[in-house]
N, C-alpha and C positions, 0 to 999 in steps of 0.2 A: 762835331770830328770825332773826338775821343771816343766818346759815346759807341759810335756809327762805327769804328773800329774794330773796338771790340768785341761789340757782336756781331760782326760778319766774321771776325776770326774764330768763333765758339759756336755759328751755325758749322762751317766747312771744318772743325775738330770731330763735331758730334756727327756730319755727314761720314766723315771717313769710317771714325769707328762702327756705327751702324753696316757700313757696305762693306767691310773687313769683317763682321764675325759671320755678318747672312746667318743670324737668328733676331728672332721676334722676342726684346724684352729690352726690359730699361736699359738707358745710356751705363757704359760701366763706370762712368765718371758720377752717377749718384749713387753708386755702390760706395762711394770713397762717406769720412765724415767730411762733416763740413770745412775743419780744419783743413785736412787731408783734400779737397777738391781746390781752398786757396792755394796750398803748396803746389797743386800738378797744375792748375790752371791757372794764370793770374786774371782772368778776364772771364770766370766766369764769375754770371748771376747767380747772385744770395735768393733770389726768385725760383721755387723748386717747379720742374717741369707737372707735366699733367702725367702720368704714367700709364701707360698702355696696357691690355688687360693681360694676368700672366694665362701664361702656355702650362700647363701641367703632364707631363711626360718623364718618358724613363728617361730621356738622356738628357733631361737636367738635372738631372742627380749627379755629375761628372764639380767636382770642387774647384776644375779648372775652370769651369765657364762661368762661376760666379764670381772668380777673381777679376778687379779692375784694372784695365788696361794700362801698359805705358805709353807714359806719351810719347805718342809718334811726331813724325816730322811731316809741318805742315806746310803747305803749297803756300809761298808768298802772294799775298794779292797787289794789285798795282790798284790806288787809287789817286783818284786826282790832286793839283792844289791852285790855290788862288794867286794871281801872274804879280809878279813881284813891285815894290810901288818904294821910288827911293824918295824916304823922309825919314831924317833918325829921331826926332819923336813917339810919332805913328812906333817908332823900333824899339825904343827903349821903354815905351807905356805896355808895350806886350809883355816882352819882357818881364817886368814888374806886375802885372798882373797876374802872369803864368804861374810863377813864383809862387807869391800871394795863393790864389785859387789853389792851387797844387797842393802848400799844408794844411789851405782850410777842407779841403774836400777829402783828404786825406784824415785828418784827427776826424772830422765828423762819421765822414763811413766806419773809420773804425770804430768810433764806438756804436753804429746802429749792427757793425759788423755782431760784435762784442754780444749784445743784447738778443740780435737774433742766434745765436750762438750758443748762447745761458741757454735761451729757451727751447732748442731742438736739445741738448745735454738734459734738462729735465722730461721731456718728456720721452728721450732713451733710457733711462735710468731704468732696468727693471724691477721689479718688484720684491723688496728683500721678505715678505713675509715670511719664507720659508727658512729663511736664515736669522729670524733670530733667537735661535738658542744660543747663535754664536758670542753676541753680546749677554755679558752679567747683568741679574736683575735692578741691580743699582742703577743703572743708565735709564731703565724704564723707570724709574720711581721719579727721574728727575723732572718730569713735568709737571709733578707736582708743587717742585720748590723754585723752579722757574715761568714766569709766563711768558711761553711763547706767540701766545697774541700783541701778546703788546711790542715784542721785539720784530713782529711784523710788519704793523700797522708803521712803527718806526722807519722802517724802509721806503725806496723812491718808491712809484706807480710806475709802471710801462708807462703809460700816457705822462707821466711826466717826463719821464728819458724821451720820449717821442718832440715832445714843447724842445727841447735841446737842440735837433736836430734841425741845419739848413732848407732852405723851398732847394730843391736840384730844379725844377722846370726854372728857374731864377736865376741858377748859375749855370745853363747850359743855355740859355739867350747871351749869357753877360759873353761865356765863350764866342757863339756866333757870330755876335759885331765884331768882340776884339778881331776874330780874322776877316773881316772883311775889311778894314783899316791895313790888313798890310798889302804889303805891291809884292809883284813876282821877283824883282832884283832887288830887293831886302837883305841884308845879314840875319834875317828868322827865316832865311831856307836852311840854315842851319836842321832848324826840328822839324823838319820831316825829312832828313836825306836820309833818315831812315828807311822811309818808305821807296825813294829812289833805289838804294842798293837794291830790298826786295824785290824791285821793277824787272833789277836784270838779273838776279837771279831766278825769277819768276822764266824770263826766258833760255837761259841756261835750261834749265831744270824740265821743261818743255819738250826740249832735243832726244830726253830719254825717251822711249817706247812705253808703251802702256802697258806689254808683258815685264818690263822689267820695274815697272813701278807696281803693279803684283807682287810679283816674285821679293821685293822690299818690303811692302809692307805687309806679309808673309813672315817673311822671318822676324822680323822687328816683332811682329805680334809672337811670333812664338816663343821669341824670346822674353817678352813679356810674360807673357802667360807661366811656364818655366820658374821665371825669377818670383811671382804672384804665388807660384806653385810653391817654393822650397819657403816663401814666408808664412805661407798659412801652415803649412808642416812645423815651423816651428810655432808659431802661434798653437794649433793643435798640441804639438809637445807640450807649451807652458801650462794651457788650459788640464792635460791629463792629468799633470802631476799637478795642480790646484784641487781638482776633483779626487784626487786621490787623499789631500791632507783631509778634506771635505766628510771624506769616509772614512778616513779613523777617526774620524773625535771622538767615536767609542772607547779607543784601543785609549787612548790621550787621556781619556778623562774629563775632557772639557763638560760634555752633557751624559746624563747614565740613561742615555733610553733604548729602549731593544730595539734596531734597525727593521722595519717593515718589507717582507718579500719584495724582490722585486716581482715585476710583471713578466719577464721572460722566468724567472724559477716558478711560477704560481702556474704560470701556462706548461714549463714541462711535465711540474709532478701529475697535470693532468692524462697529459699524453705516458707516462708511466705507469698510472693504472688503466690505462687503456691494454696497455701493454697485456695486463694482465686479465684482463679482463675477458669473456666467455664471447667467440667470434660471432656464436648462431642468431644475435641482436644487428649485426653486420654496422655498428657505431662508430666504433674505432679506426675506420678509415676515412671521414668524414671532416677531420678537424685539419690545419694546414700543418705543413711542415715542407722543408726545402732536401728534399729527395737529389739525392748527388748521383747521376751517372756514365757510364762512360768505357770504352773499349778497356780492355786490358793495359796499362802501363800509358794511358793518356796523361797519367799527372792530376785525377783527379785528388788523391793525397794531398798533391803537392799544395792543389788551389785551398784547399779545407788547411793545412798549416797556416799559408796566409792570409785568411782569413782571420783563426783563431792567432794567429802571430808566437805558435812555437812548434817547434817538431816533433811533435808526440804522438803520431805513428811510426810503427815496425816500416822498416823499408829493407827491399831486395832487389838486386837487377834482374829483370827478367822470371822471376817469381812471385806465385803470388800468394800475397801476403796479406789481404783484405778478403778471410774467408768465413766471416758473418757480416749483417749490421751492424754500424756505431753509430749513437742519437749521441750527437754533441750538439748539448745545449749554451749556447754563447752568453756575456751576461756582464755588466760592468760589474766591477770592483775597484777594493784598493791593491787590495797585492792578485798578480797574474799566478795562479793557481790551475789545481787542476784534481777532482775527484770522483771517484764511480759513488753512484747510486747507491748500492751495498757497503759502503765503506767510509769509514769515519777517517780517513787517512789522505791528506793532503799534501798533491806534492808541490813542488817551486819549480815554475816552470822558468825560473829566472838561473837558475843550479841547474847545472851538466847533469850529476849524477843523481837530480831527481827526475830530467829528462829520459833518462836509460832505464831508470829504472822502470818508468808512468810506461817506455815503450814497451816494454821486456813484461809488464804485468799483462798490455791490450794482447801481449802473440799469444801469453799462458789463457787466456781468459780465451780467445777463441779458436785455439785446439783444443782445448775442454768442452768446451761447447759442437764442436764436429765431434758427431755419431761412428760411431766403427763401423768401414767402409766407405763411408762420406769423405767426402772434401770442403763442402760447405756447409754451414750450418743456417737456420731461420730464427733463432735466438740472438736475439736483441742487446747487446753491449752500449749502457745508458752510463755517459760519461757528463760531466760541467767543468768548463772552463771559465773563469771569471779573470777579470785582466782591464786595467785603465784602458777607455778607449775604446774597448772592443763590441762592435753591432751586435743588440740584443737581437736570438732567432735559433730556431731550431734547426739543424741541418743534419740528414741521416744517409753516410756513407754507406754504399752497396758496392758487392764483391766487382771486379771488372767482368765487362761480359767479353766472355772468350767466341774464338771460332772454332777453335779444334780440342779437342782434348786427347790432352797427353798422357805420355808414360808416369805412374803415379796416382793421375787422378781414378777417378768413380767415373764410372758409365754415363753416368746421369749429371756430369758434371754442370753441359752447358744448358740442359735443359734444366737444373733447378733453380741457375743463376739468370735465367729469364721469368719463370715462376718469381721467382722472389721480386728482381724490379719490376714484374708487370702488377704484383702485388700491390708495391707500393704506388707506384704512377696509376694506378687506375684510380686511386682517390681521387676526385673532382676538385677539391680543396690546397692539392698537393703542386709547391712550384716544384717546376723540373728543372734542373743546372747540368742540362746536359756539356758533358765537356769533352771537348775534339781535339786529340793530336794535331796542329799544326806541322809539325814535321814529316811524316808520311801523306800520302796519296789521299783525298780525301773517297775517292771511289771503295779503298777497305773499307770503310769504316761499316759499325755493324751499329751502334749504337744511335744512330738520329732515324736508320728505318721503325727501331721500336719505337723510338720517342715520337717519331709522327702517326703513330698508328695511334698511340697511347694520347695525342692529345693537337689530332690534325689537324684544327687553327691557330693551334700556338699563341692560345691565350693566357697559358701557366709555365713556357718555356723562357730561357734565357741559357743562352748556346754562347759557350765560351770557349774561343781555340789557345790552347795552351803551347807551348815550347815556338810562339812565334821569332826569335831572334833564328834557330831554326831554319824555322821556313824561309825568313827573307834570304837568308844565307843560300839556301838549296833552291828553291823553286826561279825557274826559270824568267817565268812572269809571273812579274808580282802582283798586279790586275785578278790573276787567279786569290789573290788572299783576298782581294777584297770583295770579289763575289761569294767567297765563303763568308767572311763579316755581313755580308748584304743580303746575305739567305739566298742567293740565287743557283748558287752551284747546288745544293740540296733540296730535297722534295720539302723539308720540312720545314716549317715555319715559325717561328721564335719572339718575343713579346722584346728582348732587344738582344743582339749582339754584343759581345766585348773579347778582346787579346790582352793575351797576358802573359806575364814571362817569369816564370817559378827557380828559376838559380840557371847554374849551367849545367847543373848534372851532377853537382857532387853534394855527396849524401852530407856531408861535412859543413857546408856553407849555413852559417845565421837566417836569420831573418833581414838583421838590417842591412848584412852584404848582401841579400838577394834583392830588397827595395833599394838600394843605391846602384844597384844592375839592372833593378828593373826602369827604374829615372833615366839612368844615364842612358841605355837602349832607344827610348825613344823622343830622348832628347836630338837623337841626332839620328834616327830613324827615316828615313825616304818616304816611311807608310803616313806619317804623321806631317810629311815637310807637303807633299804633293795630294795630299789631302784627299786620300786612298780610306783615312782614319779616323775620326772625329775624336777631339779630347777629349769627350767624354766617355769613350772608348775603349781608354787602355788603361791598364794599370790595375789591381787586385783591390787598392782601397775603390776606386769606384765600383766596384763590380761589388763589393762586399756593400757598401754604401746600397747600391740596386737592388739587392738581393732583400738587403732588410726594409727598403720600403716596401715590395711589395710582399714579403714576406706579411708585413702586420696591416697592410692593408687587404690582404686575403682575413687575415685572423679578426677584424675588424666585422668584413663583411658575412663571416660562415660563423661567428660563433655563437650568436644569441639565436642562432636558428639550431644549433647543435643540442643549447641550451634547452629549448623547447622541446627536443627529441626529445632525450634524456627523461624531461619532464613526463611527456607520455609511457614512454618506459617504464616508469618508475609508478603512475599510477594502476599502467595494465596488473604490477609485478606483485601490489600492496592488493590488487582486489583477487586476484590469485591468492596468495597467503591466506586471504579475508576467511574466501571459501572450502577449501581444502583443510587450515588449520589454525580453526578460531577460537582452539582455546591454547593454543603454543606462542611462547614468544619465537620472534625471529632471531634467531639465534645462529650467527655464521657458523662456519668450520673451526675455523679460534674459537671463537666464544664455546660451544661444544665441547671443545679438546679439553678448554680448564675445566669446564662442568664434568665431566666423564674424569675429567685428570682427580677434580676434589674424592670424587666417588670411589676411586681407587684406592688413594691413601685415607680415607676411612674406612676402607674393607680392610685393608694392611695391618691399620692400627691395631682392627678389631682382632688381629690375632692374638695381640697381647692378653687381651680377657678371657682366654680361654682358659677353664683352669689346669690346676696338676693334675687330678684326677683323672683328669680326661683326657692328657695330654699321656700317663702312665697307663693307660686300658690301651687304649690304641697303641702305643708301643710293644707295649709287652703282648696283645695281642697277633702283630702284626709280623712281630718276632720269631714269635712260636709258630706260627705258620711256617715263615719262611725255614726254619732250622728245623722242625720235627722230623720233617723225614729222613735229615740228616744224624738224627738222634734214636730214633726206632731201629733202621737200616743199618748201622753201619756202627751205633755204638753196643745197646738195649740187645738187638735180636744176636751178634756174637759175643758177647759176655754170656747171655741168659743159657746158650751151648755147653759151658762152664761145665763139669762135675761137681765141683766144689764151691764155698761162698770166696774162700782166699783167692781163686784165679778168678771170679767174677768182680772182685772187690780191686782184683790187678789193672786185669782188662778194662778195667771202665776207668781208672783212673788214667792206664795211658793212653787212653783214644782221648781221655777230657782234655790232659793235658798237649795235644796233639790239634785237636781242630781250634785250643783255643789262642793257640800259635802262632796258629795260620791264615785259620775264615773266619771265626766267631765274631772278633771286632769290623773288619770288616764290613759285615752281614750288617750288623749292629748298627753299623755307620751309615749302611745302606736302607735300610727299613728306616732310622729317622731322618733323612734327607727327602721317600717317599711319602712320609708323613709326613712331612713339612709343606711337603707339594700339594699334597691330597685336600686336608686343609685350608690349604693357601685357595686352590681350584674353588673349594666346596665356596669360601667365600665372594671369590672375583664370579662365579658365575650363578649362584643363588638368586634366584626372582624375588622383587621386595614388594611383590604385591601388583597395588596400581601405581606406584611410585617408577618400576620396574620400565625402561628404555629401553628397548630392542636395537633401537639406534648403536649404542656403544659398544653392543655384545661384540664384534671384529674384532674392535681398539683392546678389549679386555684379556679378548684371547690370546693378543698379539705381544701383549703389554708381562701376560703370565708366562704366554711361551720366551720372550729374549730375559727374562726376569729367570727362568727356571736355568736356559743355557750358561747366564751369565755365573749363577750360585755356584760355589765352591766351597765344601764342608771343609772346616779346620784340619789339616792332616795332623794336627799335634793329639788329637782327640783318640787317633784308636790306639799311640801307646799310652793314653794313659788308662784308656777303656781297655786294655787288654790285661794290666795288672788288677786291674778293679774286678773283672770276669776271674780271673786266676784265683783270686784269694777266696771268690765265693762260691768254687766249686772245689774249693782245697777243703769245706769246714763238710761235717759230716754230721756233728753233731741240733738231733732234734732237742726242742728245750720241751716239746707242751703236747699234749694231745690231739690239741688245736690243732697243731701244726702237722700231725702224725695225721688227722683224716684226713686237710686239703691235700696233703701230697696224695693218699691212697684217689679221692676223689680225682686230682686231677689227672695222676695214672687212668683211671678207668675211662673218664672224657677217653684222654686220646688214646688208648686203646678200642673204645669202642666205635670210637670214627674211622681207626684202622680197617677195624672188621668190620664194617657197612662198606669199608672200599673194596674189601675183599672178595667182596659178596660181591658186589657191584661186577667187578672182574670174569668171577667164575661162571656168573651169569650170562653175560655176555659169552663167553667159551660157551656153554654148554647149551646154549638158546632157553628158551621158556619153559618152565616145568607143565605138568600136568593141566594144572589149572588154568594158567594164562594161554594155552594150549586150546582150550576146552573155551572159553569165555570168549577169547578174544577175536578165536580163528586164525590163530596162525604156529607157524610149524617151525620147526629145524633145518638147518640145512647138511648136507651131509658130512662135510667140516665138524659142524657143532654136534651132530652124531656119534661119531667118532669120536673126539673129547669126552663126550659125554658118557662112553663105555671107557674110554681110556680114568675119567675121575670116578666111575663104579669100584673099578680094578684097584684105585689106588687109595682109594678110600678103606676095602679088604687090609689092604697090607697095612694101613696106619694104627687097624682095631685090633692085627695081632701083635703089634710090639709097640704099647702106647708113647715108651721112650725112646722112638726111631730118631738117629737125630736128622738134619734140616736136610742132608744130600743122598742123595740114590745111591747106592755102590753099582757097579755094573751088570752082576749076576743079576740084581735086580732087577733093571729096564730089563735084562734079557729076559727074564720073566714073564714080566707084564706082556713082552711083545708077544711072545709066546702064549701065554692067553687069550689075549686079543686074537688073533691069529688063528687060533683050535675055535673062537665063534664067527670068524669068516669077518674079520676088524684086522686089516691092515693097516699098522701102524708106524710112524717115523719113532725111532727113538728120541730127538731134540724137542720132540711133540711131547712126550710120555716126561720129560724131566720140567718143560717148562710147566707144563700142569700140575707135575709132585710140588714145583715152587710155589702157585695158589693154595694148592691142599693144603700142606704142610701149614704155611702162615695161618689160614684158616681156624685150623689146629689148635696151632701155638694161642694165638689169640684168644683165642675162647679159653683156654688153661692159664693163659696169664690174668683171664677176668677173674675166673673162680679162685687165684689163687692170692688177687687182690681183697676179697670177700674173705679170704679164709684174716688175711693180715688187720685187718678191720681193730679183731681183740689182740694184735700183736707187738703192741707198743711197749706193755709189761717186760713180753721177753726183751724188746730194744733195749730197755734200757738195763738189761740185766746181761746185752750183748749174745743173747740168744742160749746163754747155758744150760745146758740141760732139759733142752727144749728140740723138738724133731724140725720146725716150724722154724725158716728162714726167710726176712722179708725185705733183702738187700735190693732188689728194685725198689722196693718202697721208698728207701732210703736215696737212689738213684735218683728215680722221679723230683725227690724232695730238693736234690742238690740242683736240676734243673731249673724248676723253677721257683728257689730263692734268687738263682742266677739273673734269672728274668727279669724281677724283680728290681734288683739291684741296678743293672743294667736299663730298665727301665727307667728308674728312678735318675738314675747320670746322664742322661740323654735326655728327659727330658729337663733339667736345670740348663744342663748347654744350651738348647732350644731358646728356652726363652730369656738365658741370660746373654746370648752372643748369636745365635743364624738368628731369628726375627727381627733385632736390628741390622743385621749384614741384609739381610730381604728387604726389608722397607729400604735401605738406604741403595740398594737394586735397581728396586722398583722405584725412586725417585730419578736415578741417573737414565734409566729407561725413558722415562714420562719427558724427560729434559730431551735426550738425542731425538724422541719423536715428534717435541714443541719445536725444534730446527729444521725438520725435516718436513718441508710441505709434499713430496709428491708421497711418502707415508701419510701424512694424516690424510690426503687425498683419496687414497687407497684405502684406509683404513674407514675413514666416514665419507659415505656414500649415500647415493638417495638421491629421491626428489622436494625432497626438504628438506637436504641440507645445498643442495644445488640452487633450487628458489632461493635462500636466504642468501645464500652468498651474493646472486646477481640482485638482490635486490638490493644488502649493502653496495655493493659497487658502483650500482648504479646512483644511490644516494648522495655516494661520497663523490663520484664526479659533478654529480648537478651545484652538488655545494661547493665544491671549489668551481666549477664553470662559472657559478653567479656570484664569488668571490672574486675571482677575475675580472669576470664585465663589470662590477660596479669600479673595482680599481682602474682600469681601462678607462669608463670613462671621469673618475675623477683626474688621470694625468689627461684627459683631452681637453 
């Protein structure tokens, strides 16, 4: 009888629980541990039920559905009993036997239950192979000192324990025979009085209507589920702390071993590489990621923050805050931190100042990525968030879809947001997390139409209804919310539907307070009480579980296919390289830049190997070319017009002093800097035979120009150089005949060069002579004929007076003009003066050259200071002073070049190269061509394929 009642009670309990849940799954009592079952239901048999097959769907991702139910109030069942028999002996025997067998049955049953519990616990113990590192090494060496097998043999076997148990069939037969002896009217009636009371309660309970029964059961079920939900959250929190301690083992020095990268970090690296990869192969859009789309201010950012468990995004009231895609990689870690892909700084998400700094940094990066004249950007900001208990996934937060372009926005903002959203959603493996504001009319939604276009069947879309608390207050018909959640109000189909609450609208709310508010709302919400929403469809916790599960399912299904696609792409690129560049190494842009950098530095070092003689010759030659015109026109010619040598020397000294104080040092420094540039350019652009690679030409030219722009000559050099030049020009003592001859030679070369230039100018003025006219069949122009007649007239004037001064008098100009008019040539006085300047210049240079020839034997007279001699060679002394000044200046500048400026130039080149190395846009602009692009693609594809293969291998190991 006892066994029958216990079995009946268990069957009724199981049927009630199955009917209340309405879901085909295993009994909640079976979810509990064996000890918990015995506490929860005293009549639960130790034998296992046969488990029905599991149904895998997104609805079972809820942590509420996996919770065991609280013991509900069961219906009392009426059982029959035997009629009373009035004899005291049977009554006494029944009591004694009952106590005896109860004690014996309890002892034996307890032993059997303990044995079964031990075996089940032994089966439930997890594999601790991965945690061997926690146990010190000497523990594992104990098996060499202690014989474990002997200890195990000494323990009793399970069969020996089973022999100690009584025969339950015989006990049952004895109890049945005992009940037969009991009479209906005996005092043994008290043993079954509880059954009579249950029968009366059953009659009273049947008076309650069926509707009230259902309501009571649903309320009891909801309370039980919420109770166990809190218990589960507490256990998850404890588990999170334990996992945090395990992940911190390296920090505490328990075991010095480098942690392997997590799966989600490996996958995120692949996506980061793909974001930089050339889009021409269209492969970067085929790997899964969770794309978060929604209308502006629909709560996308709040949902992401609840999933990431931190307020990490900038916020604004009604203002567009998300201006560019933000890729967030969630992974589990010991500390709740966030960091950017291109930065090593970690933001501690448990500190408010770090959260504020992170939000500010994200906002700055968004604004910097937006180009001038635009409102949103296509550039992706990559962010990684780690923390205990976070679900592993990759989410991309996109700018909110808008219906109207407001003031301050670019005209194409709406179309740009649509194109960005479509670009991410058209990926066939992307999971679309569609966010809909529940507090506004569903007809105003824009994003649902966009999502239904990209995923008509809803095979990769998860619909999320936010602000359900406001929707329940404002919506007149709660059934409308149910229609939205069930997908009946929109043409859009979805894989799953969820309802969440992300706060009360206060930006200062913490994540914990939002969680408490969300739990409290759904606990008291009519949407759950009236079964409009299922338990697995609410809270961001269930949402994150569902999204993570779908994400990894999509990853496992598609990653191997993408790896094969990259393998084929790699083969094609390698074949193309072998056919086009069979003798060249596969150097990508960074490797080419390093090679060019080394070549440029070698060429800069070559500047230090230039001989001093070469520097001085170049400096002296260039400096004289720059100052010769000033020396001839402004110093020598005016001084040569004086009457005697004293006036000549005085004029020369005055003009040289003025020149040295104002212009000469500056000109010398300019010449030195230009000479250094020329030598630097020569080394940079000089081709080195077969080893020359023209792919570096643009880069070398850019480095040269930037270095020259940055380099500035030492300002103090002019002051010291001015003193040196002034002292050199003050010296007039020519020590030997060799220096005298060198000065004459220098003067002759200078005058001959000037004479040649003057002859060329006169020829251009008067036209070709009669030989060229006959040989080349060319003639003179009218102006050239006039100038030729003027030239002939002026030459007559010079022949008449060889000591004529450099300037024509007005009466002489009038005389020449009248003579020309008499021959029928009308001429302007200005033309006469202009022609006279060139004619007299030629005459003077020829006279000076003849005077140089006479002074070749004048060194003897110079030593005697030209006493008792009609020969005066002061112009030779002038040119010697100029020549000596040039030599001393060139030597000084050469020392400054080799000791200071070349090293400073080398330093500037290194700085320019370092700046270029950090500027990817500059490298792309300077290192271009099919060869570079092919090498870049090949490197990227190889890197992606290797990382994908490593990720797949780790994925299989985890599985």
